[in-house]
C-alpha positions as CSV (number, residue, x, y, z in Angstrom):
1,M,104.0,119.7,83.9
2,K,105.7,120.8,87.1
3,H,102.5,120.1,89.0
4,L,102.4,116.6,87.6
5,F,106.0,115.9,88.6
6,N,105.2,117.0,92.2
7,V,102.2,114.7,92.4
8,I,104.4,111.7,91.2
9,L,107.1,112.6,93.7
10,V,104.7,112.8,96.6
11,A,103.2,109.4,95.6
12,A,106.6,107.8,95.5
13,V,107.5,109.2,98.9
14,L,104.2,107.9,100.4
15,L,104.8,104.5,99.0
16,G,108.2,104.5,100.7
17,L,106.7,105.6,104.0
18,C,104.1,102.8,103.9
19,A,106.8,100.2,103.3
20,C,108.8,101.0,106.4
21,T,107.3,101.6,109.8
22,D,108.3,100.9,113.4
23,D,106.4,99.3,116.3
24,T,107.0,102.3,118.5
25,I,106.3,105.9,118.0
26,G,108.6,107.7,115.6
27,I,109.1,109.0,112.1
28,S,110.0,106.1,109.8
29,I,111.0,108.0,106.7
30,T,110.6,111.7,106.1
31,D,111.1,114.0,103.2
32,G,111.3,117.0,105.6
33,M,107.6,117.7,105.1
34,S,105.6,114.5,105.3
35,S,105.8,111.4,107.6
36,I,103.9,108.3,108.5
37,I,103.9,107.5,112.2
38,E,103.1,104.2,113.9
39,D,102.5,103.9,117.7
40,S,101.7,100.7,119.6
41,S,102.7,101.8,123.1
42,F,99.2,101.6,124.6
43,V,97.8,99.3,127.3
44,I,94.4,97.7,127.6
45,T,93.0,96.4,130.8
46,G,90.0,94.2,131.6
47,H,88.4,91.4,133.6
48,S,85.9,88.6,133.3
49,V,82.2,89.0,134.1
50,R,79.4,86.5,134.3
51,N,77.0,86.5,131.4
52,A,74.5,83.9,132.3
53,R,71.4,85.5,130.8
54,V,71.5,86.2,127.0
55,Q,69.0,86.8,124.3
56,M,69.7,84.2,121.6
57,R,68.3,85.9,118.5
58,T,69.1,82.9,116.3
59,T,67.4,79.8,114.9
60,T,70.4,77.7,115.9
61,K,69.6,75.4,118.8
62,M,71.7,73.3,121.2
63,L,70.5,70.1,122.7
64,G,72.1,67.7,125.2
65,A,74.2,67.5,128.3
66,L,77.9,67.6,128.7
67,S,80.3,67.5,131.6
68,A,83.9,68.4,130.7
69,D,86.9,68.8,133.0
70,G,88.3,72.3,132.7
71,F,85.0,73.7,131.3
72,G,82.1,72.7,133.5
73,T,78.7,71.1,133.1
74,L,76.4,72.3,130.4
75,T,72.8,71.3,129.6
76,A,70.8,72.7,126.7
77,E,67.2,72.6,125.8
78,A,65.1,74.5,123.2
79,V,61.7,76.0,122.6
80,T,60.4,77.3,119.3
81,M,57.3,78.6,117.6
82,W,56.7,77.8,114.0
83,M,56.6,79.4,110.6
84,P,53.8,77.5,108.8
85,A,53.6,76.6,105.1
86,M,51.3,79.1,103.5
87,N,50.2,76.5,101.0
88,I,49.4,72.9,101.8
89,D,48.7,70.3,99.2
90,T,45.0,69.5,99.5
91,A,44.3,68.3,95.9
92,N,42.9,64.8,96.1
93,V,44.0,64.6,99.7
94,K,42.0,64.0,102.9
95,A,43.0,64.1,106.5
96,D,42.9,60.3,106.6
97,Y,45.5,60.2,103.8
98,I,48.1,61.6,106.1
99,D,50.3,58.6,106.8
100,S,52.9,59.9,109.2
101,C,54.9,63.0,110.3
102,R,58.4,63.5,111.5
103,L,60.3,66.2,113.3
104,K,63.7,66.7,111.6
105,L,66.7,68.1,113.4
106,R,69.6,69.0,111.1
107,I,73.1,68.9,112.5
108,P,76.2,70.1,110.6
109,V,78.5,67.1,109.8
110,T,81.5,69.4,110.5
111,R,81.7,70.7,114.1
112,G,78.1,69.8,114.7
113,F,78.6,68.5,118.2
114,T,80.9,68.6,121.2
115,G,81.7,65.5,123.3
116,D,81.4,61.8,122.9
117,S,80.0,61.1,119.4
118,V,78.4,57.7,120.4
119,A,77.1,58.5,123.8
120,P,73.5,57.2,123.9
121,M,71.0,59.9,124.8
122,R,67.2,60.5,124.6
123,L,65.1,63.5,123.8
124,N,61.5,64.4,124.6
125,V,59.3,66.7,122.5
126,Y,56.4,68.5,124.2
127,R,53.7,70.6,122.7
128,L,53.5,74.1,124.1
129,N,50.1,75.3,125.4
130,K,50.6,79.0,125.0
131,T,52.6,81.5,123.0
132,L,56.2,82.1,124.0
133,P,57.2,85.5,125.5
134,N,59.1,88.0,123.4
135,P,61.9,88.9,124.2
136,I,63.0,85.6,125.6
137,Y,66.3,84.7,127.3
138,S,68.6,81.7,128.0
139,D,67.3,81.4,131.6
140,F,63.7,81.0,130.4
141,D,61.7,78.6,132.6
142,P,59.2,76.6,130.4
143,T,57.2,75.6,133.5
144,G,53.6,76.6,132.7
145,Y,54.1,76.6,129.0
146,Y,53.6,72.9,128.6
147,N,52.1,69.9,130.4
148,A,53.8,66.6,131.0
149,S,50.8,64.9,129.4
150,D,51.5,66.8,126.2
151,L,54.4,64.6,125.2
152,L,54.5,64.3,121.5
153,A,57.6,62.1,121.0
154,S,60.5,60.5,122.7
155,E,63.5,59.3,120.7
156,S,67.0,58.0,121.3
157,Y,69.8,59.9,119.4
158,S,73.5,60.6,119.1
159,P,75.6,62.9,116.8
160,M,76.2,59.8,114.6
161,S,72.6,58.7,114.4
162,G,70.3,59.5,111.5
163,W,71.5,60.0,107.9
164,T,73.5,62.5,106.0
165,E,72.2,64.7,103.3
166,V,73.1,68.0,101.5
167,S,71.0,70.8,102.9
168,T,70.3,73.8,100.7
169,S,69.2,77.2,101.9
170,Y,68.5,80.4,100.1
171,V,69.6,83.9,101.2
172,T,68.6,86.8,98.9
173,G,68.2,84.4,96.1
174,T,71.6,82.8,96.5
175,S,71.7,79.1,97.3
176,T,74.2,77.7,99.9
177,S,74.8,74.0,100.5
178,D,76.0,72.2,103.6
179,T,76.2,68.6,104.5
180,V,74.1,67.8,107.6
181,R,73.2,64.8,109.6
182,V,69.4,64.4,110.1
183,I,68.0,63.2,113.4
184,S,64.4,62.1,112.5
185,V,61.9,62.0,115.3
186,P,58.6,60.2,114.6
187,M,55.6,62.4,115.6
188,P,52.0,61.4,116.2
189,V,50.1,61.0,112.8
190,E,47.2,62.7,114.5
191,L,49.3,65.9,114.6
192,G,49.7,65.9,110.9
193,R,46.0,65.3,110.4
194,E,45.1,68.0,112.9
195,L,47.2,70.5,111.0
196,F,45.8,69.5,107.6
197,T,42.2,69.9,109.0
198,A,43.0,73.3,110.5
199,Y,44.3,74.4,107.1
200,I,41.2,73.2,105.3
201,S,39.0,75.0,107.9
202,D,40.9,78.3,107.9
203,P,43.9,78.8,105.6
204,S,44.3,82.4,106.9
205,K,45.6,80.9,110.2
206,F,48.7,79.8,108.2
207,M,49.5,83.2,106.9
208,S,51.8,84.2,109.8
209,P,53.5,82.7,112.9
210,R,51.3,84.9,115.1
211,T,48.0,83.6,113.7
212,F,49.3,80.1,113.5
213,A,50.2,80.1,117.2
214,D,46.4,80.0,117.9
215,I,46.5,76.5,116.5
216,F,49.9,75.2,117.5
217,P,52.0,77.5,119.8
218,G,55.2,75.5,119.4
219,I,57.3,72.8,120.9
220,Y,59.7,72.2,123.8
221,I,62.7,69.9,123.2
222,T,64.5,68.6,126.2
223,N,67.2,65.9,126.9
224,S,65.5,63.3,129.0
225,Y,68.3,60.7,129.4
226,G,72.0,60.5,129.2
227,S,75.0,62.8,129.2
228,G,78.1,63.1,127.0
229,H,77.5,65.5,124.2
230,V,75.7,68.6,123.0
231,V,74.6,68.9,119.4
232,N,74.2,72.1,117.3
233,I,70.8,71.9,115.5
234,K,71.1,74.1,112.4
235,A,67.5,73.7,111.2
236,T,64.2,72.3,112.6
237,E,61.2,71.4,110.6
238,L,58.1,69.2,110.7
239,D,57.5,67.1,107.6
240,V,54.2,65.4,106.8
241,Y,54.0,62.2,104.6
242,Y,50.8,61.4,102.8
243,H,49.2,59.8,99.8
244,K,46.5,60.9,97.4
245,L,43.8,59.2,95.5
246,V,43.4,60.4,91.9
247,H,40.5,59.5,89.6
248,L,41.9,58.9,86.2
249,T,38.6,57.9,84.6
250,D,35.1,57.1,85.9
251,T,36.2,53.5,86.5
252,T,39.9,53.9,87.2
253,D,41.6,55.3,90.3
254,T,45.3,55.4,91.2
255,I,47.1,56.1,94.4
256,Y,50.2,58.3,94.6
257,S,52.1,57.3,97.8
258,G,55.2,58.5,99.5
259,L,54.5,62.2,99.1
260,A,55.9,64.7,101.5
261,Q,55.6,68.3,102.4
262,S,57.2,70.4,105.1
263,Y,54.4,71.9,107.1
264,L,56.4,73.8,109.7
265,A,59.9,75.3,110.1
266,S,61.8,77.3,112.7
267,T,62.9,80.4,111.0
268,P,64.3,83.9,112.0
269,E,60.8,85.3,111.9
270,V,59.6,83.2,114.9
271,V,60.4,83.2,118.6
272,S,63.0,80.6,119.2
273,N,65.2,80.1,122.3
274,N,67.9,78.0,123.8
275,I,67.5,77.2,127.5
276,I,71.1,77.0,128.9
277,H,72.2,75.8,132.3
278,Y,75.9,76.1,132.9
279,S,77.7,75.1,136.1
280,I,81.2,76.5,136.4
281,D,84.2,74.2,136.7
282,D,86.6,74.8,139.6
283,A,89.4,75.5,137.0
284,I,87.2,78.2,135.5
285,T,86.6,79.7,138.9
286,S,90.3,79.7,139.7
287,M,91.2,81.5,136.5
288,V,88.5,84.2,137.0
289,D,89.5,84.7,140.7
290,N,93.1,85.0,139.4
291,G,92.0,88.0,137.3
292,D,92.2,86.2,133.9
293,A,90.2,87.6,131.1
294,L,88.1,84.6,130.2
295,I,85.5,84.0,127.5
296,V,83.2,81.1,127.9
297,A,80.2,80.3,125.8
298,P,77.3,79.8,125.7
299,A,75.9,81.8,128.7
300,G,79.2,81.7,130.5
301,Y,81.7,84.6,130.7
302,E,82.5,87.7,128.7
303,V,85.2,90.3,129.3
304,Q,84.8,94.0,130.1
305,V,87.8,96.2,129.0
306,R,88.9,99.8,129.3
307,F,90.2,100.9,125.9
308,P,92.9,103.6,126.1
309,I,91.3,105.9,123.5
310,Q,92.1,109.0,125.6
311,D,95.8,108.1,125.7
312,I,95.8,107.4,122.0
313,I,94.1,110.7,121.1
314,D,96.3,112.8,123.6
315,K,99.5,111.3,122.1
316,Y,98.3,111.7,118.6
317,L,97.2,115.4,119.0
318,A,100.4,116.2,120.9
319,N,102.6,114.8,118.2
320,V,100.8,116.3,115.2
321,G,100.4,119.8,116.8
322,N,99.1,122.3,114.3
323,N,100.3,120.3,111.3
324,H,98.0,118.6,108.8
325,S,97.4,115.0,109.8
326,V,95.2,112.0,108.9
327,I,94.6,108.8,111.0
328,N,95.2,105.9,108.6
329,T,94.3,102.9,110.8
330,L,93.6,101.9,114.4
331,S,93.5,98.2,115.4
332,L,93.6,95.9,118.3
333,E,95.4,92.6,118.2
334,L,94.5,90.2,121.0
335,P,96.7,87.1,121.5
336,V,95.0,84.3,123.4
337,S,95.7,81.0,125.1
338,V,93.4,78.0,125.0
339,P,92.7,76.4,128.4
340,E,93.0,72.6,128.5
341,T,89.6,70.9,128.7
342,E,88.2,67.5,128.2
343,Y,87.0,67.0,124.6
344,G,89.4,69.8,123.5
345,I,86.8,72.6,123.6
346,E,87.9,75.4,121.1
347,P,87.8,79.2,121.2
348,P,84.8,81.0,119.7
349,D,85.0,81.6,115.9
350,Y,84.1,85.3,116.5
351,L,84.3,87.9,119.2
352,L,82.2,91.1,119.3
353,M,83.6,94.2,120.9
354,V,80.9,96.8,121.6
355,K,80.5,99.7,123.9
356,T,79.2,98.3,127.2
357,S,76.5,101.0,127.3
358,M,75.2,99.8,123.9
359,K,75.6,96.0,124.2
360,D,72.0,95.2,125.2
361,N,70.6,97.4,122.4
362,F,73.0,95.9,119.9
363,I,71.9,92.3,120.8
364,N,68.2,93.1,121.3
365,G,68.1,95.2,118.1
366,D,69.7,92.5,115.9
367,S,72.4,95.0,114.9
368,L,75.5,94.8,112.7
369,T,78.8,96.4,113.6
370,N,79.3,100.0,112.5
371,G,83.0,100.7,113.1
372,K,82.3,103.5,115.6
373,D,81.1,101.7,118.7
374,S,81.0,98.0,117.7
375,F,83.5,95.7,115.9
376,Y,84.0,92.0,115.4
377,A,87.0,89.8,114.9
378,I,87.6,86.3,113.5
379,Y,89.7,83.8,115.4
380,D,93.1,83.2,113.8
381,S,93.7,79.6,114.9
382,A,97.2,79.4,113.3
383,N,98.5,82.4,115.3
384,K,96.1,82.1,118.2
385,K,94.8,85.7,118.1
386,Y,91.9,87.9,117.2
387,I,92.4,91.2,115.4
388,F,89.9,94.0,115.6
389,T,90.5,96.3,112.6
390,G,88.6,99.3,111.4
391,L,88.6,101.3,114.7
392,R,89.7,104.5,112.8
393,D,86.1,105.9,112.7
394,Y,85.8,105.3,116.5
395,A,88.8,107.5,117.2
396,I,87.8,110.2,114.7
397,N,84.3,110.3,116.2
398,V,85.7,111.1,119.6
399,I,87.9,113.8,118.2
400,N,85.3,115.4,116.1
401,N,82.2,115.1,118.2
402,H,83.6,115.2,121.7
403,G,86.5,117.7,121.2
404,G,89.0,114.9,121.7
405,I,87.7,114.2,125.3
406,A,86.6,110.6,125.7
407,T,83.6,109.8,128.0
408,E,83.2,106.7,130.1
409,D,81.0,105.3,127.4
410,D,83.8,105.8,124.9
411,I,86.3,103.9,127.1
412,N,84.3,101.0,128.4
413,F,83.8,98.0,126.0
414,T,82.5,94.5,126.4
415,I,84.1,91.6,124.4
416,T,81.6,88.8,124.0
417,P,81.4,85.6,121.9
418,V,79.1,85.7,119.0
419,D,77.9,83.7,116.0
420,V,78.2,85.6,112.7
421,T,76.0,84.7,109.7
422,T,77.2,85.6,106.2
423,Y,76.1,85.0,102.7
424,S,78.3,84.8,99.6
425,Y,77.5,86.2,96.2
426,P,79.4,86.3,92.9
427,T,81.1,89.5,91.7
428,S,82.8,90.2,88.4
429,Y,84.9,93.1,87.0
430,Y,85.4,92.9,83.3
431,Y,87.2,89.5,82.8
432,Y,87.8,88.9,86.5
433,S,85.3,86.9,88.6
434,S,85.3,86.2,92.4
435,T,83.0,85.6,95.3
436,S,82.3,88.2,98.0
437,S,80.5,87.8,101.3
438,S,78.4,90.1,103.5
439,V,77.5,89.8,107.2
440,T,73.7,89.4,107.7
441,K,73.5,88.7,111.4
442,I,75.4,88.8,114.6
443,S,74.0,87.0,117.6
444,P,75.2,85.6,121.0
445,M,77.1,82.4,120.4
446,V,75.1,79.2,120.8
447,S,76.5,77.1,118.0
448,R,78.7,75.1,120.4
449,P,80.6,75.3,123.7
450,A,83.7,77.5,123.5
451,I,86.4,78.8,125.8
452,V,89.5,81.1,125.5
453,K,91.6,83.3,127.6
454,L,92.5,86.8,126.3
455,M,96.1,87.8,127.0
456,L,95.4,91.5,127.6
457,D,98.9,92.1,128.9
458,K,100.3,91.1,125.4
459,A,97.6,92.9,123.4
460,K,98.8,95.3,120.7
461,I,96.9,98.5,120.0
462,K,98.4,100.2,116.9
463,I,97.6,103.5,115.4
464,V,99.1,104.6,112.1
465,Y,98.8,108.2,111.0
466,S,100.2,110.6,108.5
467,K,101.6,114.1,109.3
468,Q,102.5,116.9,107.0
469,I,104.5,119.7,108.5
470,V,103.1,123.2,107.9
471,N,105.8,125.8,107.4
């Protein structure tokens, strides 16, 4: 009974400790034996670095041209291979029954473009003549991968052209819906008939993107006229429209018209890339020269920082001495300011902080954050800040594996803009139901132009730990 009373007493004391902490080092409440300590006296430093060459690792595509004061000039093109349909409808269908085909570019209705929504522009679609390299980067030169004579289509477009529809995708069996605007580009009917004939001839060529590339290596989409906006293409597919002749009886036939099938799509399994050209605005150059920590996407600037993990560990170990201690949390709060730009270009939705020595492997390996050498934060637009939480394992790893001595790899981090893909799934506990989400992909940001300045001098690194005095 006495043991139970002591457990309850300790729990009550710890609750009291959690409820009252300071922003500077010190014991908040103590029972003479236990205390919770919070320290936010550390300083992080950093500077902007150019990041003009990135590996996209995403099916999202940007297209267009935009010149914005305070941001710069951005042009975006795209190349993609195809994931073919493994089964094409051939019952009562001939190549001559292919009536038309269209390239469909799906753009989110919400935040699907940056710039002037009605600026008239024109796109060209070319057929590739050989397989794209892998890996592929934002500075890829398509010269030699297509011929000017291989123009498949040319079409005027704007973010407000096309029609709206609800697009449904499936991730691990869970459907997610989004309202998109569809830019529909008429393609040569001969292309649809060619693909149909190729499938009839050898269906095995449609079993994988690699074998299908022997038939159709992919397409190159470029902006051929106009400037004023860039659009975010969420999904790309080639739909074929056809009819079929069905014999009902020996003397009666009927025609089923208006049939459609998606023959090709750009998916995560195929090589796809954004070709980004970004010319820096004088205002950006001035801020970088001034030492500002500037994030610009896509293919603009990222920030390299020195995280004061050694100072944190030294102060922590000195304060706990030989007493029992536990690190509860370690976090980084980054206030930001948003530079004024034409079209009101916003900050990135997400930032990735990863050890600089591991950044390339993280991006190239299509990794997810692990809480030891990589973390991501969501932009808090209401309070204009990013908060990286869950750095506790990072500190513990240095203490346990390096004897509390941080290496240069442990100190040097890169903060870079990313797109984070999640999927939601239902969860239930007895009579309580909710929806949970899980991160499935982190890739360099190409969803839209973005800019933000990190106010490192106002950053707050906070460690919270518990200490129990050993008598």
